[in-house]
MARZATOR-693789 format. One line per 8 residues: their letters; for each residue x, y, z of C-alpha. Coordinates in steps of 0.05 Angstrom, whole numbers, plus 5000, padded with zeros to 4 digits. Example, Ala and Ser with C-alpha at 12.3 -4.5 7.8 and 13.67 -1.06 7.14 Angstrom:
BEGIN
as) 5246:4910:5156 ~ 5273:4979:5143
END
This chain:
BEGIN
mrrdigll) 7114:5889:2031 ~ 7072:5827:2042 ~ 7002:5828:2071 ~ 6957:5783:2095 ~ 6888:5787:2067 ~ 6821:5754:2082 ~ 6776:5732:2026 ~ 6698:5728:2047
ggtfnpvh) 6659:5707:1985 ~ 6583:5710:1976 ~ 6529:5738:1943 ~ 6512:5785:2002 ~ 6435:5783:1980 ~ 6432:5826:2017 ~ 6488:5842:2058 ~ 6476:5846:2135
rghvdlgi) 6510:5864:2197 ~ 6532:5791:2212 ~ 6577:5794:2147 ~ 6610:5857:2176 ~ 6614:5832:2247 ~ 6649:5768:2217 ~ 6703:5811:2180 ~ 6715:5851:2235
rvkktfrl) 6723:5796:2284 ~ 6773:5755:2234 ~ 6810:5815:2215 ~ 6830:5830:2290 ~ 6831:5762:2315 ~ 6880:5740:2262 ~ 6914:5803:2251 ~ 6902:5808:2179
dkilyvls) 6911:5875:2142 ~ 6849:5873:2108 ~ 6786:5830:2086 ~ 6760:5833:2011 ~ 6690:5815:2005 ~ 6687:5782:1936 ~ 6617:5788:1913 ~ 6598:5730:1872
arpphksr) 6560:5756:1811 ~ 6535:5686:1780 ~ 6532:5631:1840 ~ 6541:5561:1817 ~ 6505:5539:1878 ~ 6442:5580:1883 ~ 6388:5594:1840 ~ 6378:5661:1801
dnvadeea) 6303:5668:1843 ~ 6305:5728:1883 ~ 6375:5746:1873 ~ 6380:5826:1869 ~ 6419:5847:1811 ~ 6498:5844:1822 ~ 6498:5922:1817 ~ 6452:5934:1870
rlkmlqta) 6486:5877:1915 ~ 6551:5913:1896 ~ 6525:5979:1918 ~ 6495:5954:1981 ~ 6559:5921:2001 ~ 6603:5986:1993 ~ 6551:6021:2029 ~ 6555:5971:2090
lapypylq) 6636:5972:2087 ~ 6642:6046:2075 ~ 6656:6060:2153 ~ 6714:6004:2162 ~ 6772:6023:2115 ~ 6804:5949:2124 ~ 6738:5916:2098 ~ 6734:5925:2020
asdmemrr) 6685:5905:1970 ~ 6712:5868:1908 ~ 6673:5864:1837 ~ 6729:5820:1808 ~ 6685:5757:1798 ~ 6630:5807:1768 ~ 6684:5823:1714 ~ 6693:5746:1701
hgrsysid) 6654:5719:1643 ~ 6616:5656:1660 ~ 6606:5627:1733 ~ 6644:5650:1795 ~ 6686:5591:1828 ~ 6728:5597:1889 ~ 6788:5567:1860 ~ 6790:5611:1799
tveqlqrr) 6788:5672:1845 ~ 6839:5644:1891 ~ 6894:5630:1840 ~ 6881:5696:1809 ~ 6894:5737:1865 ~ 6953:5688:1884 ~ 6981:5707:1809 ~ 6965:5780:1818
fpqdrfff) 6997:5789:1888 ~ 7048:5737:1895 ~ 7082:5763:1953 ~ 7016:5771:1996 ~ 6985:5708:2040 ~ 6911:5693:2029 ~ 6860:5666:2075 ~ 6791:5643:2053
isgsegfl) 6738:5657:2106 ~ 6676:5617:2113 ~ 6619:5597:2159 ~ 6621:5525:2185 ~ 6558:5512:2151 ~ 6585:5533:2082 ~ 6651:5496:2090 ~ 6612:5426:2108
eiptwkew) 6591:5435:2031 ~ 6659:5444:2005 ~ 6656:5373:1972 ~ 6606:5403:1925 ~ 6648:5460:1900 ~ 6691:5463:1840 ~ 6757:5433:1851 ~ 6755:5431:1926
rrllrtvv) 6810:5387:1945 ~ 6859:5428:1903 ~ 6831:5492:1934 ~ 6841:5461:2003 ~ 6913:5454:1992 ~ 6917:5520:1959 ~ 6898:5572:2009 ~ 6889:5573:2085
fivalrdp) 6825:5574:2108 ~ 6793:5612:2177 ~ 6729:5577:2184 ~ 6678:5609:2234 ~ 6638:5563:2278 ~ 6571:5586:2269 ~ 6544:5525:2309 ~ 6578:5485:2359
ghldgvrs) 6547:5422:2326 ~ 6583:5434:2263 ~ 6648:5414:2296 ~ 6643:5344:2291 ~ 6629:5352:2220 ~ 6692:5397:2205 ~ 6741:5351:2237 ~ 6710:5288:2196
llraegip) 6718:5322:2133 ~ 6792:5346:2146 ~ 6811:5280:2177 ~ 6790:5246:2113 ~ 6830:5293:2069 ~ 6888:5294:2113 ~ 6882:5368:2124 ~ 6903:5392:2195
lrvyplrf) 6860:5436:2239 ~ 6881:5492:2292 ~ 6836:5519:2338 ~ 6856:5600:2353 ~ 6900:5628:2384 ~ 6940:5576:2338 ~ 6943:5585:2264 ~ 6970:5565:2203
hgppgvnl) 7006:5616:2161 ~ 7010:5573:2097 ~ 6965:5517:2067 ~ 6943:5460:2076 ~ 6909:5482:2140 ~ 6841:5503:2171 ~ 6843:5552:2221 ~ 6777:5551:2267
layesetl) 6745:5608:2297 ~ 6689:5608:2354 ~ 6657:5666:2382 ~ 6597:5689:2413 ~ 6555:5749:2378 ~ 6483:5762:2368 ~ 6497:5767:2295 ~ 6515:5697:2289
pfsstrir) 6444:5678:2271 ~ 6433:5734:2223 ~ 6413:5710:2152 ~ 6400:5742:2086 ~ 6347:5691:2072 ~ 6310:5717:2133 ~ 6315:5789:2108 ~ 6284:5773:2043
rwcrggpe) 6226:5733:2073 ~ 6214:5802:2125 ~ 6216:5838:2063 ~ 6155:5790:2031 ~ 6118:5798:2096 ~ 6151:5754:2141 ~ 6181:5761:2212 ~ 6214:5822:2229
aaemldpr) 6290:5829:2213 ~ 6303:5899:2205 ~ 6357:5895:2262 ~ 6402:5853:2219 ~ 6410:5911:2170 ~ 6451:5973:2166 ~ 6398:6029:2157 ~ 6433:6056:2094
vkcimeen) 6430:5984:2064 ~ 6359:5985:2080 ~ 6344:6049:2046 ~ 6379:6021:1986 ~ 6334:5963:1983 ~ 6274:6008:1993 ~ 6294:6055:1937 ~ 6301:5996:1890
glyge) 6246:5954:1911 ~ 6281:5896:1924 ~ 6262:5831:1949 ~ 6192:5852:1958 ~ 6130:5811:1928
END
């Protein structure tokens, strides 16, 4: 039986309520069967400074997703040697599950950086994207990028089932401004950010002394 599966990649350093809320909304809106949260163990675009150990990040991710059986943590990139690239992950999953359809989920700020990704043009033509509009000001940039590449854009409730195509999702939520960077700054004495965290994730951070000075 064919499944529709969302792929949400990231360092999740740490995972916060905004990550979980995004998965819930995308799953419901696009009627996907599940969302895979693919933990990036060795992200090519980020410095290793202040990135928690991959096992600790996986434990926090599994803990945050535990109440939602349709949101699942994936360690597939942890088990791959070297850097983690989205094109490799997508093609690996498509080979392993050829009957399934995959939807690559990204925030609009990350999607605007896609020209810096490995084989990004091939990625755009290999998998359908779902782009969550985190800032209305990003819309023109997303449209311009796609127009230049000849990739069609649809705004929900219209949707693409097969590539190439980008589905745009705009929604209101208190969690949209949530940021792992802000949480790490809070841990080092910055502005309050505890409301962004699942209390169980906060406990793991405290027990392991993560992100502090």
